[in-house]
N, C-alpha and C positions, 0 to 999 in steps of 0.2 A: 582474677581480675576482671568484670565483667566491663563490656565495651558500652559506652555510650548509646543511644539508639539513634544519633544522629550520625554518629561516627559510623556504624554499623550499615545504617543505610548511604550513606556518601560510598560507602568500601562497595556495597553490591550496587549502588548505581554505576562507578568506574568500569566493576567488570561488566557489565551489560554492558555500556558502551563500547567498550572494547571489540566485546565478542559480537556486536551487532555489526559494527563497522567489518571485522573481517568476514563475516560471513557474506555482508554486499557486497564485498568484494569479490570472493568467489561467487554470487549470485551471476553476477554479470558474467563469467567464464563459462558457466552451465549455460545461461541464456545462448551462448555464442557456439558452443556445441550443440544443443537444442536444434540452432537455426540451420547450422550445418548439417545435423543426420538429416532434418525435412529437405535441406534441397541438394540431398548426397554430395555433400561437401566435407572438407574432415575438421576444416573448423582452427584454431590457433593449436600449433605441434609440436615447434622446434622450441619456443621459451620456457625451458623445465622440460625438455625432451623425455620419456616419448609421448607425452599428454596435451604439454602445453601448461602443466599445473603454476607455473611463476608467472605467466605472462597477467593476471593481475596485478601483481605487485609490479613488474616491470611495467607497465600503466600509469601506475601509481607515480612513479619513479620521474619517470619520465613527465607526468603533467606538474611532480614539484619543482622541478628543476627548468621547466617552460619559464620563458619572461612573462611577466605581468605588466599588460600594457592596457593603460587606462584611456579612451578615446578623449580627444582634445573637449568636443562640447556634452561630456556627461558631467552629471551633476556628482561629483567625486562621493559625498557623501552619502548619496542615497544610492550610488552603483556600486562604493564598496562595500559597503551593508546587507543588501540585498541579498547574496547569498549565506550569510550567516542567519539573515530573520527566515528564509527557505528551507536552510535545514535544520534547526533546533524542533521546528514543530513535527518535524518527522520523524526525528531521533525520539522525540519526547514521548510519542503514541506505547512506546516498548512500556513505559515507565510504569503502566498499571495491566502490563500483558502477565499473567502467569504463567510461568513455564509448565508447570506440575504445582500441586500441593505443597507451599509454603517456599516454591520459587519462586522467587520474585522480588522486585523491587517495594509497591505497593499493590495489595488486590483489594480498590475502593468498592467500597457497595454500590457505587455509580460508574463504573467500569469501563461501561459501553458509553454512556454520556460520555467522561473525559474523552475517552479516544474517538469521538466522531467530532466534540468540539476541538480538541486542538488540532484534530487530522486538518480540518477545512483551512487554519490559521495558513497552508500554505502559499494560500493562495495572495497573499500582504506580498511576503517575499519575490511571487512571482510578480506582480504587477511592479512592487519595486524595481526588478532588475529591467523588465520592459522598457520603466519609465526613466531610471536614471541613467541610461545610456544613450540617452536622444538619438535613438536610433528610427526613423521608422515602421522599419521592418520589426524591430523588436517590441515597439508600441503596439503596433497592430496585434502582434502576439500576443502581447499582454492581455490587451480588450478582448481575442477570441478566447485565451483564457477563464476569464472573467465569466464570461458569459457561458462558457462550455459548462465550468467546474459547478458554477452556481446552479445551472441548468437539473446537474447529475446528481447534485451534492442530497438535493430531498427525494429523487426513488432510492439513493442508496440508504439515507437513515430509514427509510423506510421498511424497508428488506431487512434491515440489520435487527427494526424492532420486532422482527416475527418471532426468534428464538425468545427473546424479551419477554414476551406476553406470555408466549407457553409456559415457559419457566417461572415467569413471578416476579422477575430480579435482573439487575444490572450488573448484578454483583457476575465477573467471569468464571470465576471458581464456582461459584453456583450453576449457571448455564449448562458447565461441562458436568457438573453433580446429576444435571437431568437426564444425562443421554447415556445411561448405562446400556453396555452392550451392544452391538452394533446396529440393531434393529430399533434401537433407541435414539441411534445419531437424527437428529433434525431433519438432516436432507433426505432421510425417509420415511418424513413424517407424511399420510395419505395426501397427495395433491400437493397441499398447502406447504409443504416442506421443498420440493423441487421446484416450485415455480419461485418461491421466494430465494432460493438459490441461485436461479437461472439470472432474477433479477439482479441479485448483489452483484455477480460476475459482470453484468453487461455495464450496471452504474458504476463497477470495480476499473473497467476496462476507461470508460470515459472519464471519470476520475483520475486515473493516472494520464493521460494523455495517452493510449497505445493506440496504435491502429485497431481498428478501424476511424478512430476518434481522434488522429493525431492531427487537426487542423492547426493548433498552435504551432508547431513546428514545420509545416509543410513544407519540404526542401525546394519544390517547383517553383514556391514564388514568396519563402520567406526565411531562406537560407537554414538558420538552427534557431529559429522563432525570437525567444526572448534574452535568450543566451548566447545569440549571435555575436556581440560585442565582448565578451569574455575568453578570459585564455587562462592558462595554466590551471595554478591551485584554485582559482578561486570556478573556473569550469568543472575541476573536480567536485568541490563540494556541491556544485546544482546540483554534479551527477549522483554522490552519494546521497543527496536527499532526495532524488527520484526514485531510486531501487530499494534506498531505508524504508519510504512511504509502500513503497508496491509491496514490499517484503513484508512492513504491519501488516496492510488490508490481508495479505494471503494468511496470517497468522491468526488476524481476528474472522475470519471466514472458515478458518479451520477450527475456530473456540467455538465458533456459532452452529456451523452445520455439521461438522465432522468429527463429535465428539472430543477437541483438543487430545489431549495427552494419553486419552481413557484406547486401550489397547490389551490384547492377548501380551501374556507372559507377568514378571515382576513387574514391581512399582519402579524400579528405577530405568526402568525401560519409556517410561512416560515422555520423559523431555524427547527421546528419539524419536517414538510417534507423532510426537506433535509435531517435530521438525517435519520429517517424513509427510506429513500430511499439509504442512504450508508448503513445503514445495510442491507439495500437487497441485496445491491451488494455482502456485504460482506459475506450473505449466500450463495450466489450462490458459490462462491468459496471455504465456509466452504463444502457448500456438495457435490462438486465433490474432495475435500480431503478425505471426508470419505465413498467416492460409491467406488474407485479405485484403482489399486494396481500401484505401480511406474513401470515403465520402463526404459529399458539401456540404457545409456549413447547417445549409438550411434543413436539410436530412435529418442531419443530427440534433437540433434542436427539434424538430418536428417528432423524434422517435422519444424525445423525452416529456415535452409537454403534453403530447398528442397522443403517446401509447406507454411510456415506461410510468411516468409520474399516477395517470389514472389508476390503474393496471395494480401499483404498488398502494395506494390509497384502497382501493378495494379488496386488496390479498390482508391487508392489516384490520380490514375491516369484519373480515369472515375468519379471521384468527381471533379478533375481540370476542366476536359471534359463539366461535368454537369452545374457547377458555367458559366464556357465561355460560353456557349451557351444561358445562360440566362442571356445574357449581365452582366456577374461580380456579379451575383447573384445567389446563390444557391435555397434560398427559396422560 
């Protein structure tokens, strides 16, 4: 008996959702271990001895049993809904990511456009959290976030569109298919590929509010930023959304610039190669986070509007010129 398409898609989405939650949970452990090694520390060690393998599970259980406190002056409807509004777009971006040929929920012909459009919706939940908390620190953080994320979304989109132009398609599987062989990776495309990848990483750092672009949760003046009034499971949902969005950005970077699931060995190794490449992008972002200090808000905006945005526009125009000069093919 054949399974109806709607049922099979629901099953695939359910499996993907749980897999992403599991991966995101342990990505936090990876970052803590990676940061500890950079600073000559051990990091989480005793919960799940000898390497702290159960630390993420212990953290999740702790957050689930913590008391949920709602501030008296908060707008309860907005305050309670904000974590879900923040989390849903961060998880929805994985719906169009193919992890191998035929392995994914939906490989849309506008996959890149869908990813970029949906990922930008996190800002709605973020601002709802800051506004609904009715806290001046949370509100100021939310206003900073709107300012910063919108500023860096434009260069992020322009950098991501460079491989789209080189391929001539927004379908993610087509972009991966155009990168056969190590030399075919778009990150190795002469000049254009390297500049686009660097711009993508910088814009991703800012869009994910990572150091040195973490002014919306600068602990020196804003405590924990827009999430300062959240506790328990609501705080956990916000953290889950942040790391899921960052992991999705890493997957997209691996697809656009590092050949996705393409690699040596049999085809069944494709998802493993893809995960390793995404983790590599994630570790680059983590390395930068734990290596630099926060910069001022005026400097952050100046980097975007005065440097990164014009540079990515010129880069996109140059890519279009290369494609046009090649008779409509950039490869």
